[in-house]
N, C-alpha and C positions, 0 to 999 in steps of 0.2 A: 448624458446620452442625447437628451433632446437638443441641447446646445450643439453638440457634434453634428447632429443631422441637419439643424438649421444651417450651420456653416457649410456643410456639404452642399446642400440645396443652393445657398448663395453662390458658391464657387461654380457650380454647374451653370447657373443662370448667367453670370458674368462671362464665363467662358463661351456660352452659346451666343452671347452678345458680340464678343469679339470675333467669334468665328463667322458670323453673318455680316459683320461689318466690312464693307468693301474698302480697300486701300485706294484712296483717290490722290490724284495730283491736281493742283490748282490749274484751272484752265477757264478760258472765256471765249466768247464768239461775239465780236462786236456787232456784226450784221444782225444776229439774233437779238441782241439787246435793243438796237435801234429800230428793229422792225415793230416793236411794241408801241412806237411813237410816230404816227403818220406825219408830224410836222418836220421830221428829219428824213423823209423818204428820199429826197434828192441827194443830200449829204451821204446817206447810206448807199444809194446807188453808185455814187462815184467812189466810195470806198472799195466797192467790188470791182468796178471798171478799171481802176488804176492799180489793182492788186495790193492796195494798201491794208486791206482788211486782213489778208493772210499774214502780213508782216506784223500787225497789231496783235493778232492772235498768237503769234509765236513768242511774243515778249511776256515777261512775268510781271514787270512793273511799268505801268503806262497810264497816261491821262489823255483823254480825247476831247477836245474842245468843239463840240458840235455846233453848227449854225443851222437855223431853220430854213425852210424852203424859200422864203423871201430873201434871205441873205445869200443863198446859193444862186437865185435867179440873177442878182446883181453881178456875181462872178461870171456866170455863163454868158451874160450880155457882152462880155469883152471878147468872146469868140477865141479862146485860148485853145491851143492843141491839148489833147488828153495827157501828153507828157508834161506840159506846163501846169496843167490843172492838178496833176499828182504832186507837183513841187509845192503848189500853194496849199493843198489840203495837208501835206506832210508837215507844213509849218504849224498846223493846229494839233499835232500829235506830240505831246510832251513826254520825254523819256524819264519821268519820275511821277510818283503818285501825288496828286493833289485833290483831296476830297474837300467838301464844303468847309469842314472845320479847320484843316490845314490852310486854306486860302485866307481865312480871317485871323490865322495866328502865325503868319510869316515872319521869321526872325528878322528883326531890324525894319520890318515893314515892307521890304521888297526883295524879290529874287530874280535871278536870271536862269531860266530853264532851257535846257538843251532840247532840240526837237528832233523828229525823224528826218526833216530836211537838212539839218546840220549833219547827221549820221551819214547821209548819203555821199558827203564830200563835195557836193555840187554848190553849196552855199559858201560864197566868199567871205573871209573875215568872221565877224560875229554876226552875220545876217541869218544865221540858222537858229538864233537864240530868241526867246520870248521874255520880255520884261513883265513880271507880275507884281502889282503894287497894292497894298491894302490901304483904300482911300477913306477920306472923311465920310461920315454918314453910313458907314456899313458897306460901302461898295468895294469891289476889287476890280482893278483895271488891267487890261492886256495890251500889249503893243509889241511889235518886232523891235529888237534891239537897235536896228539901223535907224529907227524913227527918233532916236535920242531923247527918250522920255516921253514922247507923246504916246497916249494910251487911248486908241480910238474904240476899243472894245471893252465892255464890262461883263462880269459874272452875272448871269440871269438866275440860274438854279442848277441843283444837282440832279442828274437824270438818273443815274445808277451807280452805286459804288460796291465794289467787292474790296474790302479794306486791303490796302498795300498790294493789290493785284492790279485792278483796273478801275479807274474813275472816269465816268462819262459825265461831262458837264456841259451846260449850254452858255455860250457867249453871245452878246448882242449882235455882233456883225463880223464878217470876215476880217482877218488882219491884213492890211495893205503891205505889200513888199515888192519893191521893184526887182529885187534879186529873184524872188520866187516866181514872179511873172514874166521874167525875161524868156524870149523864145528859146525853146529846147528843141534841138534836133532829134529826129527819131532815130532809136539806137541803130537800126539797119543802115542808117546813112553815116554813121560815124566811122572814122578810120580806126579800126580795131588795134592795129599794131601801134599807132600813135598813142591811143588811150593806155595800152600796156606799158609802153616806154615811160610815160609820164607819171606812172604809179608804181614804179618799182620792179617792172618786168621787162626791162630794156633788152637784156640779153636774150630772153626767149623771143621777144618781138623781132630782134634783129636776125636771129636764127630763122625764124618763120619766114621773114621777107626773102631769105635766100633760097627757100625750099618750094617745091610744087605744092606743098601742104598749104601755103597761103591761099591758093585758089580754092582749094577744098573748103576752107574756112569761109571765105567770102561767098562761095556758092550757097552755103547754108545759112547765111546771116538773115535773109527774109523769111525763110520758112521756120526758123527756130534754131538757136545754137547756145550751147553752154561751153564755156572755155574754163579750164582749170590751169592758171598761169603760175609756173614756178617763180619764186622770187630770184632776184639776181644772184645772191650768194649761193643758192641751191643750184642754179644753172652753171655757174662758174666752176663749182666743184664737180659738176657732172661732165662738163665739156670734154675731158680726156676720154671718157667712155664713149661719148657721143661721136667723136671723131673716128673711133675704131669701127663704127657701124658702116655697112654698105650704104649706098645712096638710097635704096628702097627701105633699108632699116631706119635710116634717118627720117625719111618721110613718114613712115608708120609711127615712129615715136612721137613725132610732132602731132600727127593727127590723133594719137592716142590721148592727147590732152583735150580733145574736143568731143562734145556730145550733140548728135544732130537733132536735138529738141531743146526747147527752153525749159530749164529747171530753176525755179526760184529757190531762194535760200529756205523759204517756208516748206516747199515741197521737199527738198533734200532733207530736212530735219524731221519730216513726217513719214518718208517712205524710204525704207532700207532694202537693200538687195542689189542683185547684179545689174550692171548698166553697160550697154554696148556703147562703142565709140565711133568716130570717124574712120577709124583704122579697121573696124570690124569688117571682114570679108569671108563669109561662109564659115568654112571650117577654121579659119584664122579668127578666133574669137576676139581677141584684143579687148577684153572686158575687165572690169574691176568691181569691187563691192562697195557700196555706200553704206556707212553706218553712222548713226548719230548717238551721242551720249549727252543728253541735255541740249545745251546750246552748241556743243562742239561736234562738228561733222568731219568724219575721216574717210579717205579713199584708200581701199586695201587691194593690193595685187598679191601675186605669189611671192614678190621680191621685196616689196617696200609698203609701208603705211604712211600716207601723207595726210597732213591736217589743213583744213581751210583756215586760213589766217585773216582773210579780209574780202571785201567786195568792191570791185571797180565799177560795176554796173548791174543792175537787176531790174531791167525793164523789158516787158514783152517787146519784141521776141528774143531778146539777147541778155544773157547773164555771163559775167566774168568774174571769177573768184581767184584770189591768190592762194597758192599752197606753199608749204614749207619744204617740199621735196619733189624732185622730179619722179613722175610715174614710170616704172619700169615693168613693162609686160613680160610675162613668162615666154611669150613667142620669140623674144630677142635675147633674153638674159637667163642664165642658168640660176636657179634659186641658191645653190651652194656657193656660188661665186658672186652674189649680188653685190657685195661691197668692193669687188676687185676688178673683175673683168666681164665686158659684154660678150655674150656668145650667140651670135646669130644662128639660127637652127640650120644644120648641114643639110644638103640634099640627100635623100636616101641612096646608099650605095647599091648598084645594081647587082654586085657579086655577093652582097650580104646574104647569108643563109637565113637570117631571121628579120627580114625588113619590116614586118608588121609590129615586132616588139620594139625595135628602134623607134618607130613613129609613135608608139604608145608611150614610150618613156619620155619623149620630147613633150607630148601632149600633157601627160600627167606625171611629173617627176616623183621619184620614190620618196617616201617620207624622210629618209636620211638626208636628202638633198634640199629639203624644205625648211626654211627658218621656223622656229618654234611659234613665233607670233603671226605666221602667214595664214590667210584663210584658206579653205579647201576649194576645189574646182568650183563647186556650186555653193549657194548660201547654206550655211548650217543653221542649227536651230538658233544660234546666237544672232544670225543675220536675218532672221525671219522678218517678214513685213510687220512693223509695229504701228501702222497708221491708226491714229485714235479718231474718235468722233470729233467733228468740228466744234461741238459745244462743251464737251467734258472728256477727261481722260479717266479711265476706270479699270482697275485690275485687282486681283485678289493676292494677298501675301500668304506665305506658308506659315508665318509666325502664329497667327490665330488659330490655324488648323492644329498645330502641335499643342498649343495651349488648351484647346478643346479636348483633345484626346487625352492628355495627361490628367485634366480635371476630371474627366469621366472615370478614369482609372482610380484616382483618389476617392471619388464619390462611392464606387462600389467597395472599396477598402473599408470606408468608414461605416458602411452598412454592415 
C-alpha cells in the first residue's frame, strides 16, 4: 500500500512538472546577444540598420562572424552606401553552424561555407562563399572564396553559442571582397520589371509593362512596396483567364499582386493576417491572408492559395518575392469556378427585386461556392496574429495538460 502511494505521488509530481513546463521553440535574437558586448556595438548597429538582424533571427542554423569596433571603423572609412554595407556584412553571416569546437575539427582541414550574401543572388560565381581553414598552431583562418586561398582574418574567440542554432564568433578583421563592396544601387532606383524578367517572372513583367498598373507600382516604390510575382509557368497557364477580364479587371488583378508597404520576409513570417493591396479601393477590399508555417509563407484568397518560392530583392523600401500561383481575388472570380472561368462582378440590375441580396452574395459567396481550403472573409482563429517575442518563442501544449488531468485521476483511484 505504501509503495502504491509513493508511486501515485511520483506520478502526480511528474505530471505537474510536465503541466507547468512550457512548450518552447528554439529562437535567438542577435542584437540582444551582441548588446552584452560593447566592443561589437558598431557591428550590432549596422545589423539593425541593414535589416540583417531580422533575417538572422528568422533562421534556425546560423553563424555570425562579428568584428569589433576598430574593424568596423576601417569599413566605414570607405564611405560605402548602406546597401553596399549590407552586402559586406552579409558575407560575415554563414548559413551553417560553426562553434569553436567545430572550427578546430573541420573535415579535411578546410571548408567552404555559404553566406547570406550568396543567398541574396547578388554574389556572382563563388564570391558569396567563405573559405575556413584550420591552420598550424591552433589558428583558424577565414577568407572570401574569391581570394583564392588567401585568409586575411583569423578566429579570435567564441562570443556566444546556442548549439546547432546560432554561433556568434569574433574574427580579427573584416573580410575583403571586391564583389561585396561593389556599388549597389538603391532598390527604388532599380528597374523593377527588368529585375522580374531576369529572375523567372518575365511574363508577369511584360504584362505589367502593357498596363496602367505599372505606374501604380512605380509611384509606390519610394514610399514602400512589396510585390508578389507569379513565375512564368503560373502566368502562362493563367493567361487565358486574364484575357477574358475587362481592362479594369486586368489592371486590378495586376495591382492585387502589390502591397503599398515594405514587408520583409522576416515580417511576413512573424505577422499573419489580412493584407490590403494596391487594388484595394474602399468597399472593393482586394485583400488576401498571409499565413506562415515555419519557413513556408502562403498567401490565401477565397479562390487560391499561393506559396512564396523565392526572393528577388528584400531591401528597404522594396521587396519582391516569387510565388507559384497567380493570386485570384474574389472581386473578379467566382469561388466555384476558380479553376475554369473568370467572372467579373456584374453591375446590379435596376429591375432586380432583391438588389441587396445580390450584392451580399457577390461580397460573401455561399459556403457551397467556396473551395474547402479557402479562408473565410476575415482571419479565422487559424490566421490569428502569431507574432512572437524577438528573443524567444513561447507557447503551451495541450499534451501536458491532458497528462496532468489523467495523473490526478489515477492518484485519487489509488487512494
